[in-house]
Each structure stands twice: as C-alpha cells, then as structure tokens.
C-alpha positions, 0 to 999 in steps of 0.5 A: 500500500502506498505510504501516506502521512494521512494514514498516521494522522487520521487517528490523531485527527479523530481524537482531536475532533472527538474527545475519548469520552465521546467514543464507545466501541468505535462509535461517536456517542455525542459531540460535533459531527461537523468536525469529522465531516470537515476533515473528510471533505478536506481529505477528499479535496486532497485526493485521499478518497479512501481515507475520506470515505473512512471518515464518512462511514464512521459518521454514518455509523454514529449519526445515520441521519447525517446525509452530508456524509452519504453525499460526500462518500458517493462523490468520492466514488464517482470521482474514481468512476465507480458509479454503482457505489456512487449511486448507492450512497447518494440514493441512501441520502435521498432515501433519508431526505428525498427533497435534498437538492444537492443530493439530486444534483450529485445523482444527476452528475453521476448518471451523466458521467455514467452515460445515462442522464435520464436515470436521474429524472425520477429523483428530480421529479420526486424533489419537485413534488416536495418543492414545486417549481423550485428553480434549481430542480427545474434547471437540473431537469432541463439539463437532463433533457438536454443531455438526452437530446430532448431539445423540445422538452428542454425548452418546455422546462426552461420556459417554466423556469423563466416564469419562476426566476426570469434570469436563472444562471445558465438558463439563457445559454442552455435555451440557445443551445436547445434551439440551435442546429445540432448535426450530427446528434447521433450516428447509426449503422444497421445491417438488414438481411432478407432470405427466401429459397422458393422459387429461387434462392434470394439473399438480400443484404443492406448496410445502412449508414444514418446520421441524425440532426436536430433543429429547434423544431424538428429532427431529421435523418440522412441515410445511405442504404447500400444493397447487395443481391448475392448471386453465385453466377455474377460478380459483386459489383453487378448486383450492388446499388445505393439509395439515399433517403432523407427523413424529417419530423417537423413539430407543429406544436405541442400536440402534433408533428409531421413525418416527411420522407424522400429517397432516390436510387439510380439502380433497379432493385431499390425504388427509383424514387420514394416519398412519404408524408404523415400527420400525427396528432395527440388525443386524450387518454395518451393516444396518438392518431395519424394519417398519411401516404407512401409512394414508391416508383419503379417503372410503375408507381405505387401509392399507399394510404396509411394511418395509425392508432397508438396507445401509451399505457404505463410502460407499454406502447401499442400501435395498429397500422393499416396500408391500402393500395391498388394493384392491377387486379384490385385493392389490397390491404395490410395490417400490422400490430406492434407492442413494445414494453419499455425497460425503465426508459424509452431507449430500452425496450422489448418489442413484438410485431404481427401482421398480414400483407406488404409494408412500404416502410420495409426495405424491398428488392423490386416491385415484384415484392408487391405481387405476393398474394398473402403474407403473415409476418411475425417479428420480435426484438428490442433495444438496450443501452451499452456502455456510455452513449452506445445503443444496440437494437435487434429485430428478427422476423419470419414470414409465410408467403403465398408468392403465386396461386397455391404456392407458399414459401418461408421467408426470414429477415434480420435487422441489427443496428448500433447507434452512438449518441453524441 
C-alpha cells in the first residue's frame, strides 16, 4: 500500500475532533459531527478518497441521519468512476431526505458521467413534488433533457423556469443551445438481411449508414442504404446499388408533428424514387392518431394510404397500422400490430410485431415484392443501452408467403443496428 502521512494522522485527527469520552466501541456517542465531516471533505479535496470515505462511514455509523456524509462518500466514488457505489450512497441520502437538492444534483452528475442522464429524472421529479417549481430542480431537469437530446422538452422546462426566476444562471445559454442546429446528434449503422429459397434462392443484404440532426423544431435523418443481391453466377459489383433517403419530423406544436420522407436510387432493385408524408396528432387518454401516404416508383408507381392508432399505457406502447393500395387486379390491404414494453426508459425496450400483407416502410428488392398474394409476418426484438452513449437494437422476423396461386414459401429477415449518441 502506498505510504501516506494521512494514514498516521487520521487517528490523531479523530481524537482531536472527538474527545475519548465521546467514543464507545468505535462509535461517536455525542459531540460535533461537523468536525469529522470537515476533515473528510478536506481529505477528499486532497485526493485521499479512501481515507475520506473512512471518515464518512464512521459518521454514518454514529449519526445515520447525517446525509452530508452519504453525499460526500458517493462523490468520492464517482470521482474514481465507480458509479454503482456512487449511486448507492447518494440514493441512501435521498432515501433519508428525498427533497435534498444537492443530493439530486450529485445523482444527476453521476448518471451523466455514467452515460445515462435520464436515470436521474425520477429523483428530480420526486424533489419537485416536495418543492414545486423550485428553480434549481427545474434547471437540473432541463439539463437532463438536454443531455438526452430532448431539445423540445428542454425548452418546455426552461420556459417554466423563466416564469419562476426570469434570469436563472445558465438558463439563457442552455435555451440557445436547445434551439440551435445540432448535426450530427447521433450516428447509426444497421445491417438488414432478407432470405427466401422458393422459387429461387434470394439473399438480400443492406448496410445502412444514418446520421441524425436536430433543429429547434424538428429532427431529421440522412441515410445511405447500400444493397447487395448475392448471386453465385455474377460478380459483386453487378448486383450492388445505393439509395439515399432523407427523413424529417417537423413539430407543429405541442400536440402534433409531421413525418416527411424522400429517397432516390439510380439502380433497379431499390425504388427509383420514394416519398412519404404523415400527420400525427395527440388525443386524450395518451393516444396518438395519424394519417398519411407512401409512394414508391419503379417503372410503375405505387401509392399507399396509411394511418395509425397508438396507445401509451404505463410502460407499454401499442400501435395498429393499416396500408391500402391498388394493384392491377384490385385493392389490397395490410395490417400490422406492434407492442413494445419499455425497460425503465424509452431507449430500452422489448418489442413484438404481427401482421398480414406488404409494408412500404420495409426495405424491398423490386416491385415484384408487391405481387405476393398473402403474407403473415411475425417479428420480435428490442433495444438496450451499452456502455456510455452506445445503443444496440435487434429485430428478427419470419414470414409465410403465398408468392403465386397455391404456392407458399418461408421467408426470414434480420435487422441489427448500433447507434452512438453524441
């Protein structure tokens, strides 16, 4: 162990802080706990984190309600990047005093350093229940939203803060940042695989690279899809092509927003052109409705009408989406039901989807994919947070298709993606 004079001085300093009559069986029966806390804090400032925690633990053992010791112990663990231990001690302080704002701020800082700023929101919300509209808690809430990339929510909280304290330190700067164009805000790499073996073998690979950005009122995504149709008899370059897409989500106020899509490809597998638009509106009882269209253009163009009904219920999200479009022999429809179970926050979830028919929102090889007579689809997967700002998502699917009259086949698909939030 590294020699340090503080190891020798600590027993002496404890004796100075507490007279022998105040110590029984290693516990301080009475006296001034602040003296030992000041010693612990000074040791922490000198980088002697272990010795500082020893003082904190003695204080906690003797004065269980002395929350300053819990917070300082948590901070020293955080400075050593031991975030689980830091959370434990700071949450113990909040268990004793849920409205203690410096403990909430310390927890928010720990979660930010650990790459999960949103994990501090429950403690902040609890503090606001005890101290409604307290300025420092509102600022911490806005800061958490900003660190999560939720700029609209950031501005909403800062507006509430401005109604309480018009010139709160740092609020104006944070508001300007929340309105600025941020590009890139995240980067995603996704691999898509699609396979069937009747009436011929088809292996369709797509690697998508996407960059997200944000403005004051909208989000947008620029995506490059690189497709490869694997065939034994042809060279790699003969069956590769690219597609460029742009998605945008402009806000129309507190209750509605638009989805806009445009894409172009010079090849023959992806649609030459694609476009889409949809209006989403929030209605009572935590529900969302939408209506819109998708358009795909190969040699011929196909127009899809679509909409959705979504419901949020606690940690669950349900969505029903139909598609209706016209084929040469008449109208065709498709229906998809998706259920998602969130695991603590909106970035971690499990998901299942079941449906019938063809969706224009999935990568497709050619217009012949629209000629399937009947299709039943099931997919399952989810998303979770990795270390830091990394997210991973996986979705695996199985389809049973009638590709011509009386002839059926099995079809398999897989999506695997990795996202990094800046």
